[in-house]
N, C-alpha and C positions, 0 to 999 in steps of 0.2 A: 763564448761571447765574442762577437765580431768587433774588432777595433782597427781603425786606421789613424795613425798618429803622425801628423806633419811636424816638421821642424826645419830650421834653417832660415826662417824669415828674419827681417830686421830692417834697419835703416841703412841705405846705401846712397852714395852720390851718383848723379847722372854719369853714365858711362861705366859704372862699376858692374860687379858681378856678384851673384849669389847662387848657392846650390841648395835647393829644397830637397828634403827627403820625406818619404812617407813609408812607414813601416806597418805592415799588416799582421794581424793575428786572428785566429778564430775561424778561418776558412782556408780553402786550398788556393793559395795565392797564385800559383802557376797556372791555374785554370781560368783565371779572370783577366780580361782586358783592363788596363788601367788608364786613367785620364787625369789630367790636371785642368782645373777650371779656376776662374777668378771672378771676383765681383768687386767692382769699385763703388764707392759711395754714390748712391743715386742712379746707378746703372744696373742693367740686367746682368746676370751671370753669363759668362762666355767660355767656350772651350779654348784652352790654351794649346794642349797637345794630348795625343792619345797613342797608346802603344798596345800591340796585340799581346796575347797571353804568353807567347814564346819570345816576344821581343823582336820579331822579324819585321813587322810592319809598323810604321809610325805615320801620324798625321799631325799637321800643325795648322793653326789659323794663320792666314797670310801675314799678318802684322808681326808674328813671332818667328817666321821662317828666317833662318840664317842667324838668329840671335839666341834662340832657346833650343835646348836639346833634351829630349826625354829618353830615359834609359831605365832598365830594370835589372835587378839581380834576384832571380827566383830562389837562389840558395839562401838569400838573406831576407826574403819576403819584403823587399824594399823597391820602391820606384823613386827615381830621381828626376829633378828638373834643373838643369844647368842653365842659368840665365845670364847672358852677357850683354854688354852695351845697353844697360838698363836706361829707361827714359822715365821722366816724371809720370807719363801716362800709363806706365806699368804698375803704378801704385794701386794696390788692391789686396783683398784677402784671397789667398790661394788655397784651394781645396783639392784633395785627391779623391778619386772615385774609383771603385772597383765594380765591374759590371760583367754579368754572365747571364744570358737568357733573361729571365724576369727578375733576377736578383741585382740589386744595386746598393752599394754601401758608400757612405761619405765620412770623411774625416771632419775634425772640428775647425780646420782652417789655420793658416799662419799668415800674419800680416807682413806685407812687403811695402815699404815706403821708400820711394826714390825722390830724394830732395837734397839740395845743396844747403 
């Protein structure tokens, strides 16, 4: 059974930091590219960051560059998203995604709220 379980979300003040984790099971994690997406209320889902299966290549949406860092530990079947200098507009539900060829799996999401 495929599972992606996100954790690490919560309430943080503007300028603060959070580290999200997504732990996978039920598939060969090291063979899948991983991504973090987010969806804010009333808005479409958007890509936050993407990392290749071996962790060599990363891609960030422009508004996250320099503030967010995606990484993975294939030995722990876990992908991370370090988020620094958080802004109120970063408030959203953050989802992790595993993708390989025609296969795509999603986690249940974790809420991140940036507010004073």
